[in-house]
C-alpha positions as CSV (number, residue, x, y, z in Angstrom):
1,M,4.1,24.9,8.1
2,S,2.9,25.2,11.7
3,R,4.3,23.0,14.4
4,K,1.1,21.0,14.8
5,M,0.9,20.3,11.1
6,R,4.5,19.2,11.0
7,I,3.9,16.8,14.0
8,L,0.8,15.4,12.2
9,A,2.7,14.9,9.0
10,Q,5.6,13.2,10.9
11,G,3.1,11.0,12.8
12,L,1.5,9.9,9.5
13,E,4.9,9.2,8.1
14,Y,6.0,7.1,11.1
15,L,2.8,5.1,10.9
16,A,3.2,4.5,7.2
17,L,6.8,3.5,7.7
18,A,5.8,1.0,10.5
19,M,3.1,-0.5,8.3
20,A,5.6,-0.7,5.3
21,A,8.1,-2.4,7.6
22,F,5.5,-4.9,8.7
23,A,4.7,-5.5,5.0
24,A,8.3,-6.2,4.3
25,L,8.4,-8.7,7.2
26,I,5.3,-10.4,5.7
27,M,7.0,-10.6,2.3
28,T,10.0,-12.2,3.9
29,G,7.6,-14.7,5.5
30,I,6.1,-15.4,2.1
31,V,9.5,-16.3,0.7
32,A,10.2,-18.5,3.7
33,I,6.9,-20.4,3.4
34,I,7.3,-20.9,-0.4
35,V,11.0,-22.1,0.0
36,T,9.9,-24.5,2.7
37,S,7.1,-25.8,0.6
38,V,9.4,-26.3,-2.4
39,F,12.0,-28.2,-0.2
40,M,9.2,-30.4,1.3
41,R,7.9,-31.1,-2.2
42,R,11.3,-32.1,-3.4
43,F,12.6,-34.1,-0.5
44,T,9.4,-35.5,1.2
45,S,7.2,-35.5,-1.9
46,T,4.5,-33.6,0.0
47,P,4.3,-29.8,-0.1
48,L,3.4,-27.7,2.9
49,H,-0.4,-28.0,2.8
50,I,-1.1,-24.4,4.0
51,T,1.1,-22.6,1.5
52,E,-1.5,-21.3,-1.0
53,E,-3.9,-20.1,1.7
54,V,-1.3,-18.4,4.0
55,V,0.7,-16.9,1.1
56,G,-2.6,-15.4,-0.3
57,L,-3.4,-13.8,3.0
58,M,0.1,-12.6,3.5
59,L,0.3,-11.1,0.0
60,S,-3.0,-9.3,0.4
61,A,-2.0,-7.9,3.8
62,S,1.4,-6.8,2.5
63,L,-0.1,-5.0,-0.5
64,F,-2.5,-3.0,1.7
65,L,0.1,-2.3,4.4
66,G,2.5,-0.8,1.9
67,L,-0.1,1.5,0.3
68,P,0.1,4.3,2.8
69,L,3.8,4.8,2.4
70,V,3.6,4.6,-1.4
71,T,0.8,7.2,-1.3
72,L,2.7,9.5,1.1
73,R,5.8,9.5,-1.0
74,G,3.8,9.8,-4.3
75,Q,5.5,6.7,-5.8
76,H,2.4,5.3,-7.6
77,V,2.6,4.2,-11.1
78,R,1.4,7.1,-13.3
79,V,0.9,7.8,-16.9
80,S,3.7,10.3,-17.6
81,I,2.3,11.5,-20.9
82,V,-0.8,12.7,-19.1
83,A,1.2,14.2,-16.2
84,E,3.4,16.1,-18.6
85,A,0.5,17.4,-20.7
86,I,-1.3,18.9,-17.7
87,K,1.7,20.0,-15.8
88,A,1.8,23.6,-16.9
89,W,-1.7,24.7,-17.2
90,L,-4.0,22.5,-15.1
91,A,-1.8,21.1,-12.4
92,P,-3.4,22.7,-9.4
93,Q,-7.0,22.0,-10.5
94,V,-6.1,18.4,-11.4
95,R,-4.3,17.9,-8.1
96,V,-7.3,19.0,-6.1
97,A,-9.6,16.9,-8.3
98,A,-7.4,13.8,-7.8
99,L,-7.3,14.3,-4.1
100,L,-11.1,14.6,-3.9
101,V,-11.5,11.4,-6.0
102,G,-9.0,9.7,-3.7
103,L,-10.8,10.8,-0.6
104,V,-14.2,9.6,-2.0
105,F,-12.8,6.3,-3.3
106,F,-10.9,5.4,-0.2
107,G,-13.7,6.6,2.1
108,W,-16.1,4.4,0.3
109,I,-13.9,1.3,0.4
110,I,-13.3,1.9,4.2
111,V,-17.0,2.1,4.8
112,E,-17.6,-1.1,2.8
113,S,-14.8,-3.0,4.5
114,I,-15.8,-2.4,8.1
115,P,-19.0,-4.6,7.9
116,W,-17.0,-7.5,6.4
117,L,-14.4,-7.2,9.2
118,E,-17.2,-7.1,11.8
119,F,-18.8,-10.2,10.2
120,A,-15.5,-12.1,10.4
121,W,-14.9,-10.9,14.0
122,K,-18.4,-11.9,15.3
123,R,-18.4,-15.3,13.8
124,T,-14.6,-15.9,14.3
125,L,-14.3,-17.0,10.7
126,K,-11.2,-19.1,9.9
127,T,-9.5,-20.2,6.8
128,E,-10.4,-23.5,5.3
129,T,-7.1,-25.4,5.4
130,A,-4.8,-23.7,8.0
131,R,-7.7,-22.7,10.3
132,L,-6.3,-19.2,10.8
133,L,-8.6,-16.5,12.0
134,L,-9.5,-14.1,9.2
135,Y,-10.2,-10.9,11.0
136,P,-6.5,-10.1,11.8
137,W,-5.8,-10.3,8.1
138,M,-8.9,-8.4,7.2
139,A,-8.0,-5.6,9.7
140,A,-5.2,-4.5,7.4
141,I,-7.7,-3.2,4.9
142,P,-9.5,-0.5,6.9
143,L,-6.4,0.3,8.9
144,S,-4.2,0.9,5.8
145,L,-6.9,2.6,3.8
146,S,-7.7,4.9,6.7
147,L,-4.1,6.0,6.9
148,T,-4.1,6.5,3.1
149,W,-7.3,8.5,3.4
150,L,-5.6,10.7,6.0
151,V,-2.7,11.3,3.7
152,F,-5.1,12.5,1.0
153,L,-6.9,14.7,3.5
154,G,-3.6,16.1,4.8
155,R,-2.5,16.9,1.2
156,L,-5.8,18.5,0.4
157,F,-5.6,20.9,3.4
158,G,-1.8,21.6,2.9
159,M,-0.7,19.7,6.0
160,I,1.4,17.4,3.9
161,E,3.5,18.5,1.0
162,P,1.9,17.9,-2.5
163,E,3.2,15.1,-4.6
164,S,6.1,15.9,-6.8
165,Y,5.7,14.5,-10.3
166,D,9.3,15.2,-11.2
167,R,10.8,12.3,-9.2
168,S,12.7,11.0,-12.2
169,E,15.0,14.0,-12.3
170,G,18.4,13.1,-11.0
171,L,18.0,9.4,-11.5
172,P,20.3,7.6,-13.9
173,P,18.9,6.7,-17.3
174,I,17.4,3.2,-17.7
175,A,19.8,2.3,-20.5
176,P,23.1,4.1,-20.9
177,P,23.5,6.0,-24.2
178,S,25.1,4.0,-26.9
179,K,28.5,5.0,-28.1
180,D,27.2,5.5,-31.7
181,S,25.0,8.4,-30.7
């Protein structure tokens, strides 16, 4: 791999790690808000009124912000029976087809999400209860999907290593073997 490709791959990985770290912070905030709301409900008989709205926004943002790193590391949920069946004889063709489908799908979602973000930006839309601006939360969608799209593009052109479907090798079994077997 050339030096430029390696730098590009490392840059994508650092961006994906930064977004995932931000997603982790958001998830910590979700727990803090829910715990606060539970304590308030228990001790003051009134829950935190913004809990549902803010937690919903935070959950959506954290899911999108974590997507690029999951895609880069190839840690998506996959149907192993299909992956095993095509491993030997169709793996390269299926890999290219999957990358092309991913590029088209994420490109389409990015194109569709930008007008919604612009709409929220121009009108300074806010949430109903907490009165939080929506566009910072909505910005997570095109940003994270653009990075995910770049990961697919980098894989397609060989700038990023292909996904390894054998990640389970070397991991301990889910359940230890019984002593009877």
